[in-house]
Biopython code that builds the backbone (N, CA, C, O; Angstrom):
import numpy as np
from Bio.PDB.StructureBuilder import StructureBuilder

atoms = [
    (1, "MET", "N", (104.028, 79.957, 133.634)),
    (1, "MET", "CA", (103.874, 81.220, 132.954)),
    (1, "MET", "C", (102.452, 81.736, 133.138)),
    (1, "MET", "O", (101.483, 81.008, 132.925)),
    (2, "SER", "N", (102.338, 82.999, 133.535)),
    (2, "SER", "CA", (101.034, 83.596, 133.765)),
    (2, "SER", "C", (100.438, 84.081, 132.447)),
    (2, "SER", "O", (101.162, 84.546, 131.567)),
    (3, "LEU", "N", (99.151, 83.974, 132.318)),
    (3, "LEU", "CA", (98.475, 84.441, 131.120)),
    (3, "LEU", "C", (98.051, 85.898, 131.224)),
    (3, "LEU", "O", (97.544, 86.470, 130.258)),
    (4, "SER", "N", (98.258, 86.509, 132.406)),
    (4, "SER", "CA", (97.904, 87.906, 132.571)),
    (4, "SER", "C", (98.939, 88.605, 133.441)),
    (4, "SER", "O", (99.717, 87.971, 134.154)),
    (5, "GLN", "N", (98.922, 89.943, 133.359)),
    (5, "GLN", "CA", (99.827, 90.759, 134.156)),
    (5, "GLN", "C", (99.022, 91.858, 134.845)),
    (5, "GLN", "O", (97.977, 92.283, 134.354)),
    (6, "ASP", "N", (99.524, 92.304, 135.982)),
    (6, "ASP", "CA", (98.897, 93.421, 136.669)),
    (6, "ASP", "C", (99.544, 94.708, 136.207)),
    (6, "ASP", "O", (100.734, 94.748, 135.897)),
    (7, "LEU", "N", (98.744, 95.758, 136.166)),
    (7, "LEU", "CA", (99.171, 97.051, 135.682)),
    (7, "LEU", "C", (98.484, 98.100, 136.541)),
    (7, "LEU", "O", (97.321, 97.931, 136.908)),
    (8, "ARG", "N", (99.181, 99.177, 136.867)),
    (8, "ARG", "CA", (98.562, 100.257, 137.637)),
    (8, "ARG", "C", (98.271, 101.404, 136.687)),
    (8, "ARG", "O", (99.167, 101.925, 136.023)),
    (9, "LEU", "N", (96.994, 101.789, 136.631)),
    (9, "LEU", "CA", (96.570, 102.863, 135.742)),
    (9, "LEU", "C", (96.194, 104.112, 136.535)),
    (9, "LEU", "O", (95.799, 104.018, 137.697)),
    (10, "PRO", "N", (96.317, 105.289, 135.904)),
    (10, "PRO", "CA", (95.890, 106.516, 136.577)),
    (10, "PRO", "C", (94.370, 106.571, 136.759)),
    (10, "PRO", "O", (93.880, 107.193, 137.702)),
    (11, "LYS", "N", (93.630, 105.926, 135.864)),
    (11, "LYS", "CA", (92.170, 105.893, 135.952)),
    (11, "LYS", "C", (91.746, 104.776, 136.910)),
    (11, "LYS", "O", (92.113, 103.620, 136.699)),
    (12, "PRO", "N", (90.989, 105.096, 137.949)),
    (12, "PRO", "CA", (90.546, 104.049, 138.871)),
    (12, "PRO", "C", (89.383, 103.240, 138.298)),
    (12, "PRO", "O", (88.715, 103.664, 137.355)),
    (13, "CYS", "N", (89.165, 102.104, 138.873)),
    (13, "CYS", "CA", (88.023, 101.268, 138.508)),
    (13, "CYS", "C", (86.741, 102.034, 138.849)),
    (13, "CYS", "O", (86.632, 102.581, 139.946)),
    (14, "PRO", "N", (85.772, 102.081, 137.936)),
    (14, "PRO", "CA", (84.528, 102.796, 138.221)),
    (14, "PRO", "C", (83.674, 102.106, 139.292)),
    (14, "PRO", "O", (82.778, 102.722, 139.869)),
    (15, "ASN", "N", (83.954, 100.841, 139.548)),
    (15, "ASN", "CA", (83.164, 100.081, 140.511)),
    (15, "ASN", "C", (83.733, 100.142, 141.931)),
    (15, "ASN", "O", (82.989, 100.360, 142.887)),
    (16, "CYS", "N", (85.068, 99.949, 142.075)),
    (16, "CYS", "CA", (85.640, 99.868, 143.425)),
    (16, "CYS", "C", (86.723, 100.906, 143.711)),
    (16, "CYS", "O", (87.137, 101.060, 144.860)),
    (17, "GLY", "N", (87.191, 101.626, 142.673)),
    (17, "GLY", "CA", (88.190, 102.666, 142.883)),
    (17, "GLY", "C", (89.637, 102.193, 142.873)),
    (17, "GLY", "O", (90.542, 103.005, 143.064)),
    (18, "SER", "N", (89.880, 100.917, 142.660)),
    (18, "SER", "CA", (91.237, 100.394, 142.625)),
    (18, "SER", "C", (91.943, 100.868, 141.355)),
    (18, "SER", "O", (91.306, 101.040, 140.316)),
    (19, "HIS", "N", (93.244, 101.075, 141.436)),
    (19, "HIS", "CA", (94.039, 101.447, 140.267)),
    (19, "HIS", "C", (94.770, 100.235, 139.687)),
    (19, "HIS", "O", (95.421, 100.353, 138.649)),
    (20, "ASN", "N", (94.675, 99.085, 140.333)),
    (20, "ASN", "CA", (95.359, 97.874, 139.872)),
    (20, "ASN", "C", (94.474, 97.126, 138.889)),
    (20, "ASN", "O", (93.355, 96.723, 139.205)),
    (21, "MET", "N", (95.010, 96.953, 137.690)),
    (21, "MET", "CA", (94.261, 96.320, 136.617)),
    (21, "MET", "C", (94.968, 95.055, 136.149)),
    (21, "MET", "O", (96.164, 94.877, 136.381)),
    (22, "ARG", "N", (94.231, 94.196, 135.502)),
    (22, "ARG", "CA", (94.775, 92.956, 134.954)),
    (22, "ARG", "C", (94.593, 92.972, 133.444)),
    (22, "ARG", "O", (93.506, 93.240, 132.931)),
    (23, "VAL", "N", (95.689, 92.678, 132.745)),
    (23, "VAL", "CA", (95.698, 92.685, 131.285)),
    (23, "VAL", "C", (96.328, 91.383, 130.801)),
    (23, "VAL", "O", (97.271, 90.893, 131.423)),
    (24, "PRO", "N", (95.824, 90.808, 129.698)),
    (24, "PRO", "CA", (96.464, 89.607, 129.153)),
    (24, "PRO", "C", (97.923, 89.898, 128.809)),
    (24, "PRO", "O", (98.238, 90.992, 128.341)),
    (25, "SER", "N", (98.803, 88.950, 129.032)),
    (25, "SER", "CA", (100.237, 89.161, 128.818)),
    (25, "SER", "C", (100.584, 89.402, 127.347)),
    (25, "SER", "O", (101.655, 89.934, 127.056)),
    (26, "VAL", "N", (99.714, 89.027, 126.423)),
    (26, "VAL", "CA", (99.952, 89.247, 125.000)),
    (26, "VAL", "C", (99.862, 90.742, 124.673)),
    (26, "VAL", "O", (100.604, 91.226, 123.819)),
    (27, "LYS", "N", (98.989, 91.460, 125.322)),
    (27, "LYS", "CA", (98.795, 92.913, 125.189)),
    (27, "LYS", "C", (98.443, 93.345, 123.774)),
    (27, "LYS", "O", (99.058, 94.261, 123.228)),
    (28, "ASN", "N", (97.469, 92.698, 123.191)),
    (28, "ASN", "CA", (96.929, 93.139, 121.903)),
    (28, "ASN", "C", (96.090, 94.397, 122.141)),
    (28, "ASN", "O", (95.496, 94.535, 123.210)),
    (29, "PRO", "N", (96.026, 95.311, 121.179)),
    (29, "PRO", "CA", (95.276, 96.554, 121.371)),
    (29, "PRO", "C", (93.808, 96.346, 121.749)),
    (29, "PRO", "O", (93.232, 97.171, 122.458)),
    (30, "ASP", "N", (93.200, 95.252, 121.284)),
    (30, "ASP", "CA", (91.790, 95.019, 121.589)),
    (30, "ASP", "C", (91.568, 94.088, 122.790)),
    (30, "ASP", "O", (90.438, 93.665, 123.035)),
    (31, "ASP", "N", (92.625, 93.767, 123.537)),
    (31, "ASP", "CA", (92.472, 92.977, 124.759)),
    (31, "ASP", "C", (91.750, 93.807, 125.810)),
    (31, "ASP", "O", (91.951, 95.017, 125.909)),
    (32, "ARG", "N", (90.914, 93.145, 126.585)),
    (32, "ARG", "CA", (90.138, 93.832, 127.615)),
    (32, "ARG", "C", (90.941, 93.925, 128.912)),
    (32, "ARG", "O", (91.560, 92.953, 129.344)),
    (33, "VAL", "N", (90.919, 95.103, 129.520)),
    (33, "VAL", "CA", (91.587, 95.347, 130.795)),
    (33, "VAL", "C", (90.509, 95.329, 131.878)),
    (33, "VAL", "O", (89.501, 96.029, 131.781)),
    (34, "HIS", "N", (90.740, 94.513, 132.917)),
    (34, "HIS", "CA", (89.782, 94.379, 134.019)),
    (34, "HIS", "C", (90.430, 94.785, 135.331)),
    (34, "HIS", "O", (91.648, 94.701, 135.489)),
    (35, "CYS", "N", (89.610, 95.222, 136.261)),
    (35, "CYS", "CA", (90.078, 95.540, 137.604)),
    (35, "CYS", "C", (90.593, 94.260, 138.259)),
    (35, "CYS", "O", (89.940, 93.218, 138.203)),
    (36, "ALA", "N", (91.770, 94.348, 138.880)),
    (36, "ALA", "CA", (92.340, 93.174, 139.546)),
    (36, "ALA", "C", (91.575, 92.832, 140.820)),
    (36, "ALA", "O", (91.639, 91.697, 141.291)),
    (37, "SER", "N", (90.854, 93.795, 141.383)),
    (37, "SER", "CA", (90.122, 93.553, 142.630)),
    (37, "SER", "C", (88.726, 92.984, 142.411)),
    (37, "SER", "O", (88.357, 91.984, 143.026)),
    (38, "CYS", "N", (87.942, 93.625, 141.530)),
    (38, "CYS", "CA", (86.541, 93.210, 141.379)),
    (38, "CYS", "C", (86.208, 92.671, 139.983)),
    (38, "CYS", "O", (85.057, 92.323, 139.720)),
    (39, "GLN", "N", (87.190, 92.596, 139.095)),
    (39, "GLN", "CA", (87.057, 92.051, 137.742)),
    (39, "GLN", "C", (86.115, 92.851, 136.831)),
    (39, "GLN", "O", (85.646, 92.319, 135.825)),
    (40, "THR", "N", (85.833, 94.104, 137.161)),
    (40, "THR", "CA", (85.016, 94.962, 136.307)),
    (40, "THR", "C", (85.809, 95.347, 135.061)),
    (40, "THR", "O", (86.992, 95.674, 135.158)),
    (41, "PHE", "N", (85.168, 95.310, 133.895)),
    (41, "PHE", "CA", (85.813, 95.767, 132.664)),
    (41, "PHE", "C", (86.067, 97.268, 132.794)),
    (41, "PHE", "O", (85.171, 98.024, 133.169)),
    (42, "VAL", "N", (87.299, 97.697, 132.482)),
    (42, "VAL", "CA", (87.663, 99.107, 132.607)),
    (42, "VAL", "C", (87.876, 99.746, 131.239)),
    (42, "VAL", "O", (87.339, 100.820, 130.971)),
    (43, "CYS", "N", (88.655, 99.098, 130.367)),
    (43, "CYS", "CA", (88.923, 99.652, 129.035)),
    (43, "CYS", "C", (89.638, 98.597, 128.197)),
    (43, "CYS", "O", (89.896, 97.488, 128.665)),
    (44, "LEU", "N", (89.954, 98.954, 126.963)),
    (44, "LEU", "CA", (90.763, 98.094, 126.109)),
    (44, "LEU", "C", (92.234, 98.415, 126.357)),
    (44, "LEU", "O", (92.560, 99.499, 126.841)),
    (45, "TYR", "N", (93.122, 97.478, 126.028)),
    (45, "TYR", "CA", (94.543, 97.685, 126.275)),
    (45, "TYR", "C", (95.080, 98.905, 125.523)),
    (45, "TYR", "O", (95.915, 99.630, 126.063)),
    (46, "ALA", "N", (94.628, 99.145, 124.306)),
    (46, "ALA", "CA", (95.078, 100.314, 123.544)),
    (46, "ALA", "C", (94.775, 101.599, 124.309)),
    (46, "ALA", "O", (95.593, 102.519, 124.327)),
    (47, "GLU", "N", (93.601, 101.666, 124.941)),
    (47, "GLU", "CA", (93.235, 102.843, 125.740)),
    (47, "GLU", "C", (94.117, 102.950, 126.982)),
    (47, "GLU", "O", (94.531, 104.046, 127.361)),
    (48, "ALA", "N", (94.401, 101.819, 127.609)),
    (48, "ALA", "CA", (95.254, 101.807, 128.807)),
    (48, "ALA", "C", (96.664, 102.274, 128.470)),
    (48, "ALA", "O", (97.246, 103.065, 129.211)),
    (49, "ALA", "N", (97.220, 101.795, 127.362)),
    (49, "ALA", "CA", (98.563, 102.191, 126.954)),
    (49, "ALA", "C", (98.610, 103.685, 126.665)),
    (49, "ALA", "O", (99.560, 104.365, 127.052)),
    (50, "SER", "N", (97.595, 104.192, 125.992)),
    (50, "SER", "CA", (97.513, 105.621, 125.696)),
    (50, "SER", "C", (97.400, 106.435, 126.976)),
    (50, "SER", "O", (98.022, 107.488, 127.114)),
    (51, "MET", "N", (96.603, 105.937, 127.906)),
    (51, "MET", "CA", (96.410, 106.613, 129.189)),
    (51, "MET", "C", (97.730, 106.715, 129.951)),
    (51, "MET", "O", (98.018, 107.751, 130.550)),
    (52, "LEU", "N", (98.528, 105.656, 129.934)),
    (52, "LEU", "CA", (99.812, 105.671, 130.634)),
    (52, "LEU", "C", (100.779, 106.682, 130.018)),
    (52, "LEU", "O", (101.628, 107.241, 130.712)),
    (53, "GLU", "N", (100.648, 106.909, 128.733)),
    (53, "GLU", "CA", (101.541, 107.845, 128.048)),
    (53, "GLU", "C", (101.093, 109.293, 128.166)),
    (53, "GLU", "O", (101.933, 110.191, 128.218)),
    (54, "THR", "N", (99.787, 109.540, 128.210)),
    (54, "THR", "CA", (99.295, 110.909, 128.086)),
    (54, "THR", "C", (98.544, 111.468, 129.289)),
    (54, "THR", "O", (98.379, 112.685, 129.382)),
    (55, "ALA", "N", (98.092, 110.644, 130.195)),
    (55, "ALA", "CA", (97.252, 111.131, 131.300)),
    (55, "ALA", "C", (98.042, 112.032, 132.244)),
    (55, "ALA", "O", (99.103, 111.647, 132.735)),
    (56, "PRO", "N", (97.520, 113.235, 132.497)),
    (56, "PRO", "CA", (98.173, 114.091, 133.487)),
    (56, "PRO", "C", (97.966, 113.495, 134.883)),
    (56, "PRO", "O", (96.860, 113.089, 135.238)),
    (57, "ARG", "N", (99.037, 113.451, 135.657)),
    (57, "ARG", "CA", (98.925, 112.890, 137.011)),
    (57, "ARG", "C", (99.987, 113.524, 137.897)),
    (57, "ARG", "O", (100.955, 114.120, 137.425)),
    (58, "SER", "N", (99.773, 113.376, 139.171)),
    (58, "SER", "CA", (100.712, 113.955, 140.128)),
    (58, "SER", "C", (102.031, 113.189, 140.102)),
    (58, "SER", "O", (102.105, 112.069, 139.596)),
    (59, "GLU", "N", (103.053, 113.801, 140.649)),
    (59, "GLU", "CA", (104.359, 113.141, 140.709)),
    (59, "GLU", "C", (104.276, 111.858, 141.524)),
    (59, "GLU", "O", (104.910, 110.861, 141.180)),
    (60, "ALA", "N", (103.494, 111.877, 142.609)),
    (60, "ALA", "CA", (103.338, 110.684, 143.452)),
    (60, "ALA", "C", (102.677, 109.552, 142.661)),
    (60, "ALA", "O", (103.128, 108.408, 142.723)),
    (61, "GLU", "N", (101.611, 109.867, 141.918)),
    (61, "GLU", "CA", (100.939, 108.852, 141.097)),
    (61, "GLU", "C", (101.890, 108.295, 140.049)),
    (61, "GLU", "O", (101.921, 107.089, 139.804)),
    (62, "GLU", "N", (102.662, 109.175, 139.436)),
    (62, "GLU", "CA", (103.603, 108.753, 138.409)),
    (62, "GLU", "C", (104.644, 107.794, 138.979)),
    (62, "GLU", "O", (104.976, 106.795, 138.341)),
    (63, "LEU", "N", (105.160, 108.082, 140.167)),
    (63, "LEU", "CA", (106.142, 107.208, 140.807)),
    (63, "LEU", "C", (105.539, 105.859, 141.165)),
    (63, "LEU", "O", (106.176, 104.822, 140.980)),
    (64, "LEU", "N", (104.304, 105.869, 141.681)),
    (64, "LEU", "CA", (103.626, 104.614, 142.016)),
    (64, "LEU", "C", (103.437, 103.746, 140.772)),
    (64, "LEU", "O", (103.725, 102.550, 140.794)),
    (65, "GLU", "N", (102.953, 104.353, 139.692)),
    (65, "GLU", "CA", (102.740, 103.598, 138.470)),
    (65, "GLU", "C", (104.033, 103.071, 137.891)),
    (65, "GLU", "O", (104.095, 101.931, 137.431)),
    (66, "GLU", "N", (105.065, 103.894, 137.913)),
    (66, "GLU", "CA", (106.367, 103.473, 137.393)),
    (66, "GLU", "C", (106.898, 102.275, 138.167)),
    (66, "GLU", "O", (107.375, 101.309, 137.572)),
    (67, "ALA", "N", (106.815, 102.336, 139.494)),
    (67, "ALA", "CA", (107.317, 101.246, 140.334)),
    (67, "ALA", "C", (106.500, 99.982, 140.123)),
    (67, "ALA", "O", (107.070, 98.902, 139.970)),
    (68, "LYS", "N", (105.190, 100.093, 140.113)),
    (68, "LYS", "CA", (104.315, 98.925, 139.956)),
    (68, "LYS", "C", (104.469, 98.311, 138.570)),
    (68, "LYS", "O", (104.576, 97.092, 138.443)),
    (69, "ASN", "N", (104.481, 99.138, 137.536)),
    (69, "ASN", "CA", (104.500, 98.627, 136.167)),
    (69, "ASN", "C", (105.873, 98.122, 135.748)),
    (69, "ASN", "O", (105.972, 97.307, 134.831)),
    (70, "LYS", "N", (106.931, 98.587, 136.398)),
    (70, "LYS", "CA", (108.286, 98.132, 136.080)),
    (70, "LYS", "C", (108.515, 96.699, 136.528)),
    (70, "LYS", "O", (109.285, 95.971, 135.901)),
    (71, "ARG", "N", (107.864, 96.289, 137.596)),
    (71, "ARG", "CA", (108.053, 94.931, 138.144)),
    (71, "ARG", "C", (107.449, 93.861, 137.259)),
    (71, "ARG", "O", (107.704, 92.676, 137.474)),
    (72, "GLN", "N", (106.660, 94.238, 136.275)),
    (72, "GLN", "CA", (105.963, 93.260, 135.436)),
    (72, "GLN", "C", (106.858, 92.663, 134.401)),
    (72, "GLN", "O", (106.420, 91.822, 133.617)),
]
sb = StructureBuilder()
sb.init_structure("model")
sb.init_model(0)
sb.init_chain("A")
sb.init_seg("    ")
for serial, (resi, resn, name, xyz) in enumerate(atoms, 1):
    if name == "N":
        sb.init_residue(resn, " ", resi, " ")
    sb.init_atom(name, np.array(xyz, "f"), 0.0, 1.0, " ", f" {name:<3s}", serial, name[0])
structure = sb.get_structure()
């Protein structure tokens, strides 16, 4: 069993630009979300969840996130 899951966010990593993030599988609101590529802290899980629900994004971005996040 993995202790973390990958998640694709509309907000890219400020350090490397990747949209793939790693979040603890427990997903508590105060859990820290890090870039899966460079391990830079990006935001808290509560912010990531809110971003997935409210962030305006293109149809292509929405499809990518849906496909990536559904596999988790």
